[in-house]
N, C-alpha and C positions, 0 to 999 in steps of 0.2 A: 720509282724506276732503276735507281741506282742497285737499288741491291739485287734489282735479277738481271742486267743487261750482262755482267759478265758469264752468269750461266746460259744466256742467251748465244753471246760469242761463242761457247766453247760446243754449242750444240751445234751453230752455224759450221765452226771448224769440222767437227766429226762429219756432218752432211757433204760437206765439200769431198773429205776423202772417200765415204764410202758411194757418194754418186761417183767419183772416179771422173769429174769433169777433166775433158782432155785438153791439152794447152791450143788457147785460138779459137775455140769453140766458143758459140752462143747457143743459146735456147729462145727458143719460139712456140708459147701455149696459151692456151686459150680454156677457160672453165665458162661452161653454160650452167644455169640454173633458171627453171622455169616453175612458178607455183600457181597451182590453177586449183578451183573447186572440186570437191572429191565426191560431190553430191551427197553427203551426207553430213553436211554440216562441218565439215572439217576441211582440211589444206592438202592436197597431193603434190607431189614432186615428179611429174611426166619427163622432164629434161633436167637431170644431175649429172654433168659431166665434168672430168676436167683431166689434162694430160700434163706431163713433165712435173715442173715443182707445186700444180696446181692440183692438189688432193681434194674433194669435197667430200663431206659425210655429213647423213643426216643424223641429226642430235636431237634432244629433247626440249621442245620449248616449255620455259615456265610459265605458261597458261594451258599448258596439257595442250590432247588432240584438237581444238579447233584451229590451231594455230602449227606451222612447220618451221623447223631450224635448220640451217645449216652450217656447219663447221670448214672453214676454210687450214686445211692441214699442209703445210710446209712437206712436200716430198722430197724435197733435195733444197741444197741453199740457192736462194734466187732472192730478188734479183740481182747479176752480175753484170758486170760493165758488156755492152752488146745486147743482153738479151730485151726480148719484148715479150711482155707478160699482158693478157687482156680477160677481164672478168666479164660478163655479159649476164644479166640479172632481169627477168621478166616478170613481174607479178601481174596476173591476170584479174578479171574483176571478181570480186567477190573471197579472192584469196586473202592471205595473210603469213609475211614471211620473215624469218629474222635471221640475220644472217652475222656470225661472230667469228674469231680466228683462233686457233689453239695456242699462239704465240705471236709475237710482234713480229713485223716483216723488216729483216734487216738490210738494207743495200751495201752490197762489197763492192770492192774494184776485184774486177776482172783480170785476166788475161788480155782483151780484147779493150783496147784504149778509146772505147766509146762510151756513150750516155747508156746507162739502161731508161727501158719504158713499162709504167707499169699506168694500163689503161682500166678504166671502171665505165661500163654502160650499163645506167641503172632506170628501168622504165615501170612504172606503177598506171596501169588501167585505172578505169573508174571504179570506184567502188575495192582498191585494191589498198593492201597496206604493207609497209616496207618500214623495217627496222635494220640498219646497217650499222654494226655496232662493231668492228674489228680491232682488235690491237694495234698499238703506236706504230709507225713506218720510222724506221731508225737509218739516217744516212751515216755512214759509219765512217772513217778518216779514209780519204782518197776516194771515194766511191761518188758517182756522178748519177743520180736518177732524177725523170722527167715523169710526174705524175700528172694525168689527164681524168677527170671524175665528170661525167655528163650525165645529168638525171632529167627524166621524161615525166612528169605527170599530168594525167588528164582527170577533169570533171573534180571529183570529191577525195581522190586518191590522198591517203596520209603517207607521211614520210617522217622516220627519225634517223638520222645520219649524225655517227660522230667520227671527227676524221682530228688523229694526233698526230703530229712530226717532230721527232728529237732529232737535232743536228749533233751527232757525235755517242758513243757510248762511252760510258763511265768513265772519266781520266783520260779521253783522246780529243784529238781534234776532229772538228767537223768533218761530214763531208757536203756535197753540195746537192740541195734537192729544190727543184722547180715544181710546182704543181697550179693546175689551174682547174678551176670548178666552176664549172655552168649548171644551173637551175632553171628549167623550164617547168610554167604549167601553163596546160591549153593554149601551147605555142608562144607563148608571152614569157620574158626573159624578165625570173625575178632576183636572180645573182649572176654575177659572171665576175670573177675575181682570179687574180694572179699574185702570186709570190714567187720568188726566186731569191734562193736563202742559201749561206755557206762561200767557203773561199771563192772568188771570183765574180759573184754576184756583187753590183755595184749599190753601196750603201748599205747592204745588210744587217752589221753589226754598228749602224750608228743610231744614233738618240730617236730617228725618224721611224724605226723599222723595230729591231730585236735587242738593239744596245746589248746589254750582259745578258740576257734571256736564251737560252738554246731550246727551248720546246715552243711550239705555237700549236695550238689546236681551235676546232669550230664545231658545231653543234648546229643543225639545220633541224628545223621542224617544221612541217607544213601541215596543217590541219585546219578545215573548212570552219571550223568555231573560231578559227584564230580572225578570221575576215569580220566576226560581229563582236569579240572582244580581243582584239590587238592590244599584247600588253605594253607598258610604258618602256621607253629609253632608262637603263638601268647600268650603275659602275658595279662590277661585281669584284670579285678576288680579296686576299689579303695578302699585302706586303711577304713577300716580294715579287708574288704571283699577278696579274693585273686583266681582268676581263671586263667584257661589255657584252649586256644584251640589247637588240637593237630590232626590231620590228621589220621586217619588209612590204615592200610593194606586193601585197596580195597575201592570201592566208598562210604565212609564213614568219618565223622569227628566225634571227642569227645570235649564237652566240660564240664569243670568239675569246679566247684566253693567251696571255703568254708567260714564260714561267720559267726560271732556273733549269730545272728537271722535268722530267714526264709525272713524278709523282705530287709533285707540287702542283704541274698543271692538270691533272685529273681530278683534284681538289678544287681548284678554281672555277672548273669545267661544271659543278655540281651547282644544280638550279632546280628548285620545285616546278617549273614550267617547261623545262626540258629533260626530265629523268626518263620518262618514258610516256608513250602514247598512251592516252586515255584507254581503258578497256572497256569495248562495247564489241557488241555484235556487228560483223560485216556481212 
């Protein structure tokens, strides 16, 4: 990740100039994605819309036509201070969707002295499949970002979700990043966690939290098969990175990791049980 963050910074700076963001302005934007069966054994996208910095594009899924893939493309630098971004995803019964991003999301300090908000609302109906695999969120120096991820699964819905958060670009001090992730399955809470990292967060760089690490990530896998064959808890990662695989109460497993940088974090998060959802008809 250290090799690419300078390039990301340059792109973000160029986008700010190109967008002509006015002093004191903030952005409110929503992207909506709905995946539904197309009646021919594939997946259609009856709703694919985004505004402001949230551009959405249909791309090619590695498994071909039975599944759909959408790539999030940053149309302008965001989120900046005071911005409010929201992405809503609904995977209907029998549909299969994979969501990626073209580049990392870089939280930057804006002209408005207020935190930026980035909300994800992911809903998967019974028989649906969602792979949420974006690139990392990077909290640049001086920025403050509040992330909220809400996941709602029904019946035998399946999910593979990856989140990676990096405090600061290469060679700079961290920004602040507060994140909450809630996972519900059949109206039952399987996971509800909150992290608050970066300058101003109590004890965030102490030995009980990140210590010297500056990258934090997790993978959540939900699959009905896990209810019958839950994995054993396992310590993972190669020092200096640290990681652990933990079964959740329900058909789900959580892999969480911390590392000095994004590259080591991605390596620490590799595990055969969470690489991807098993290929099977939906």
